[in-house]
N, C-alpha and C positions, 0 to 999 in steps of 0.2 A: 179305483183303477180297475180296468177290465181288459182282458186279452181275448182276441177272437180268432177263429179259424174255421175253414170250410173245406170239405172234400166230397168227392162223388162216390156213389154206390153203383157198381156195374152189374150187368146181368141181361137176361132175355125175358120179355114179358110172358111168353108161353111157360117158361119155367116158374115164374112168379105165380101165375094163375094156378099151375099144378100144385105148387107148394101151399097156396092159400086154401085150395080145395081139400088138400090132405097134408097138414103140417107135419104129420108123423113120417112122411116119406123121407128116405135117405138115399135115393138112387142118384147116380151120377148126373142125371138130367136136371134134377131139382135141388141138389145139395148146394150148389153155388148161390141159389136164390135165397138161401137162409139169411144172407147178409142183411137184406132190406127188412125181412120179417123180424130178424133179431134186433135191428136198430129201432124199429117202431116199438117192439116189446120192451127194449132196454130203456128208451127215453121215457116210457110211460109206467115203468114198474113201480108198484105201490110203496115199496120200502124206501125209495129215493124221493118220491114226490109227496110224502106225507099222506099216504093212502089216496093218491090221485087228486089231492087238493090243488096242486100246482100244475095243472094241465089245461092249456087253452088251444083250441084249434081255430084256424082261419079258413073259411071256404070249404070246410068238410066237417064230418062228425067223428069224434074221437074213436067211437066203437067200430066205425066202418071206413076209416081213413084209407086203409090199404085198398079196399074194394073200389072206393071212389077214385083213387089215383089210377087204378087199372081202367076204369070206365073212361076217364079223360084221355089216357094214352090210346085206347082203342078207337075212340071217337075221332081223333085226329090222325090216326094211322101212324103214330110215333111209338112203335113197339120195339125199337132197337136203341142202341146207344146207352147212355147213362140212365139208370132207373130213377134215381133221386139224389138229393144232396143232404148231407148231414154236417152240422156245424155246432160250435159251442161259443158261449160268452162266459168267461170265468172271472170272478171278482176276488179282490184281496180279502183274506180272512178277517172276520169281525168288522167289516166296513159297512154292512147294510143288513136289513132283515130279509127273510125269505119273501115276504110280500113285496118289498121294494125290488128285489131281484127279479121276481116274476113280472112285475109291472114294466120294468125296463126292457126285459126280454120280449114281451108282447108288443110294446111300442116299437122296438127295433124291427121285429118281424113284420109288423104292419107297414112300416115305412119302406122296408127293403123288398118284400115279396107279397104283401097283403092284397095288392090290387090285381094280381095275375095268377097266383099259385096257391095250391092247397098246402097248408102249413100246420105242423104240430109244434107247439112251444111247451116245453116242460122245464121246471126248475128242480134241481136235485139238491137235497139238503143233507146227503149222507156223507159228505166230506167236510174237512175243515173250511174249505173255501166254497161258498155258494156258487153255482154255475147253472146257466141255461143251456138246454139242448134245442136245436132246431132240426127238423126233418121235413123236407118239402119236395113235392113232385118236380121232376125235371122238365115237365111239359105244362104249359100254361092252360088252365081251363077256359081262359078268356079268348085267346086267339090261336092256341095250338103251337105257339113258338117255344123253342127250347130255352132254358136258362143258360146264359153265357157268363161264366165266371172268369172275367178278364181282370187284368191288372187294375184298371180303373174301378171295376166293381169291388175288388178287394179294398182299395183305398176308400171307396164310398162306405163300405161296411165298417171300417175302422173309424172314419170320421163321424158317422151316425152314432156309433157306440160311445165315442169320446164325448160328443155333444150331449147325449142323454145322461152320461155320468156327471158331467158338469152341471146340468140342469137339476140333478138330484143331489148336488152338493158332494159328489164323490171325486176322488183324485183321478188323474189321467196320467198315462205314460208320456212324459215330455219329449224324450228322444228315443223312439222305438227303433230297435235294431232288427234286421232280418233274422228270423229264427231259422235254425237248421232244418233240413228236410226231415220227414218223419223217420225214414230208415236210419239216418244219422242220429236223430234224437234217441231212438230206441237203442242204438249201439252205445251211445254215451251213457244212457241210463243203466245199461248192463255192464258198464265198465270197459267196453272194448275201446282200443285206441282209434280216435277219429282225427281228422285234420284239426278240428277245433281244440280238443283237449291236448293233443300233441303240441300244437302251437302254444297253448296256455302254459303247459309244463316247461317248455323251453324258454319262454319269455320270463317266467318266474325264476328259472335257473340262471338266466342272464342277469337278472336284477340282483339276485343273492350273491353272485360270484364276481361282480364288477364294482369298481369304485368310481367309475366315470361313464359318461354316455359313450365315449369312444370305445372303451373296453366292452360295454354292453353290445355295441354294434359288432365288434370283432367276435364276440362269443357266438352270436347268432350266425354270423358268416361262417365261422368254423364248423358250425352244425350243418351247414349246407344251404342256409337261407339266402335269398336275395333280400337285402334290407334297404328301405327307402325312408330316411329321416328328414326329407327335404320340405315336406308340406305341413299343413296344419294338423294332419293326422298321420302318425307314423305307421308304416306298413311293412309286411313281410310276405314272402311267398317261397315255396319250393319250386325248383325249375320245372317240375312236371305239370305245374298248373299255369294257366294262361293269365289269371288275374291275381293282383295283390289282395291281401286281407288286412283290413285296418286293425291295429292292435287294440283300440278301444272298442271294437266290435267283439273281439275275443273275450275281453273283460273290461268293463267301464273304468276300472282302476288304471288301465294302461293308456290313459290319455297322455298326449304329448307333454303337457305341463306337469303331470303327476309322476311320470317315470323317473326323472332326475331326483325328485324328493324321495321316492322309494329306494333308489340306489343309495342315496346319502344316508338314509335311515338304517338300511340293512348291512352296509359294508363300510361304515365310517372308520372302523379300527382295523380293517383287514385289507390286504392287497388283492390284486386281481387273480382269479383262478381260471385259466383258459378252459374252454369246453374240451371234453375228452370223448372220443369215439372208440368204444370197445368192440372186440371181436370175439366170437364164440370159442370157448375152450373145447378140447376133446374132438376137434374136427379130424376126420381120417387123414393120415399122412398123404395119401394119394391126391387129396384135394388141395394140398399145399405145394405140390410139385410144380416145377417150372414148366410152363406150357399148358398146364391143366386149365387155367382160366381162359386161355385163347380157344381151347377146344369147347369149353362151356359157352363162351360168348359167340361162337360160330353158330350155335343153336342146333348142332347135329345130335349131341348126346342129351336128349331132352329129359330122360329119366334121371340122369345124374345131375342135371341142372336143377331139377325140382328138389332132389335130396340136398344139394349144396345150399339151395335157397332156404330150406328148412333149418339147416345148421345156422345160417345167418340170422334167421328169425328167432332162434332159440327153441324151436319145436323139437329138434333133434340135438343130441341124443335124449331119449325119454328120461324125464326126471331132472333135467338140467335146471338150474336156477338162473341161468343167463337170460337177460332181456336186452334186446338191441337198444343202443343209445342213439343211433342214427334215425332222424325223423323220416328218412326215405323208407326205412324198414318198419318203423313202429306202426304206422298206419296200415301197412300190409297185413298185420296180424288180424285185422278185421276179416280177412278172407281166408283164414287158416283152415276153416272147415271145408271150403271149396278146394283148397290145395290138397287136403287129406283125401278127398274123393278122387281127385286126379291121380294121386300116387297109387291108391288102391286099384284104380282102373288100369293103369299102366302095368302094375305088378301082375294083376289077374290075366291080362291079355298079352303079357310078355313083350311090352313095348319099351325099347331102350333108345332108339334113334328116331329122328324125324321121318326117315324112310319107313320105319316100322309103323309109325303113326299114320302115314298116308296109305300104306297097304291095308291097315285096319279099316280106314275110312272107305276105301274101295270095296272091301269085303262087306261092310255094313250096307253100302248103297246097293250092291248086288243082291243081298238077301232081302232087303226092303222091297226092291223092284219085283222080285219073285212073289213075295207075299201080297203086294198090291195087285199084281195080276191075278193071283189066286182069289183074292177077295172080290175082284171084279167079276170073275167067273161065277163065284157063289151068289153074288147079287143078281146076276142074270138068271141063274137057276131058280132063285127065290121068286122072281117075277112070274116064272112059268110053272112053278111047282104047285101041286095040290096042297090044300090047307094042312093036311096031316104031315106033309113033308117039310113044310116051311119052318116048323118049330126046330127040327133037327138041323136044317140048313142055317138057320139064324144063330144057333148055338155054335156051329162050326165057324161061321163068319165072325162071331164075337171073339172066338179063340184066336183067329188069325189077326184080328184088330189088336188084341192084347200083345201079340208078338211084334206087330208093327210099332206099337207104342213103346215097347221095350227097346227096339232097335233105334227109334228116334231119340230116346234118352241117351243111348250110347253115342249116337252121332253128335248130340249136343255136347257131351263130355269131351269127345274126340276133338271137336273144333275149338272148344274152350281151352283145352290143353295147349293147342298151337298159339291161340291168342294170348294166353297167360304167360307162355314161355317168352314171348316177345317183350312183355312188360317186365318180366323178371330180369331179362338181359339188360333192359334199360335201367332198372333200379340198381343192379349190381354195378353197371358202368358209372352211374351217377355217384354211388358211394366211393368207388375207387378214384374217380376223377376229383371228388372233393378232397379225399385224403392226399392225392398227389399235389393239389393246389396248396393244401395246408403245409405239406412238407417243403414245398418251394418257398412259401412265405417265411417259414421258420429258418431255412438256410439263408435267405436274403437278409433277414434280420441279424443273423449271426455274423454275416460278412460285414454288415454296416457297423456292428459293435466293434469288430476287430479293426476296421478302418479308422474308427474314432479313437 
């Protein structure tokens, strides 16, 4: 069984050439190009490839692969855009030998890219699972065309990998599911709440606290999910998302036919326990006053909106053990670092209302325009200056550029605060709307019991 993936490496050819000529450089112009240099060094490192035993190159020489890729790009005038592509093919532990792994990787690279691109194939044996790395030029040495990684190309890569695995007597993934994006995967790995693990925790909660499919559905609806149990695959989604997520994509155990069995197994002797949505303790009394929510939801008191949101997330007060139970808020914890930056910025710049935020934005724009004009004047002076004057003028211009960069960062934070505040209002409204709906349902059930 093998999994595959492929992603691009960005940069500029000029910076790559500078870096190759002097790998010790760490200037801003060349630092970004370390990505490709490091990838090639990484995939060929002796400790992972049995002292470079498992390295094969196609259409280039391993020792000069980077230089040959540069020559190809220069020859066809393709010096911008993606620099290269880096991918892997990872196998199940203890399923094959290093020799077989490398053989499959080389066969796959030949079939996918061998007729047009300069490719490096390496096999790493430093992990429990053997895996191949592929690094290849984004520009073809044959016709100068760029590699296009389309959806059909992704499927072709998977199909070739599966076919080669079957030809070598290895298992294949019968029902592959779409993997989460790399940022989401990294957040999940670090334990941050994401849509996937929040969904999974809530589905498990619904299974453990229900003794029927009907109760299971009501539990998830109480949490705020839209639930669809009508098709071959049961699905859920939160209202802020456009599309449903299949439960068996979240976890293969959550297939339609399996969930009733899981419910029967876990809750056979216990009645239903409805979902509970908890709220943060220790919230300042002013945040609970009548009319305060209306003021917050109007979006004018942006600083207090952020503080209120932090209480809802369990970020404030410091040291609290409270964690939000609403899935609307759980996933928002992924962005808590960004929220902290916004709060510090508003505190430092004395921003409390939306009017303060817009005034701050106008001030930033004014200062930036002055600095841009100043830099333009300095650039004109540099063109006309004597060689000995140019050094001083360039230093002065660099200082002005640094100030412009700082103001641009402030502008980005300022605009992000406005955008984030709109999302905060939406989340808060959704939480309260869901609570109101739950209260209405509870009252309706009470009336029906009384009538009976």
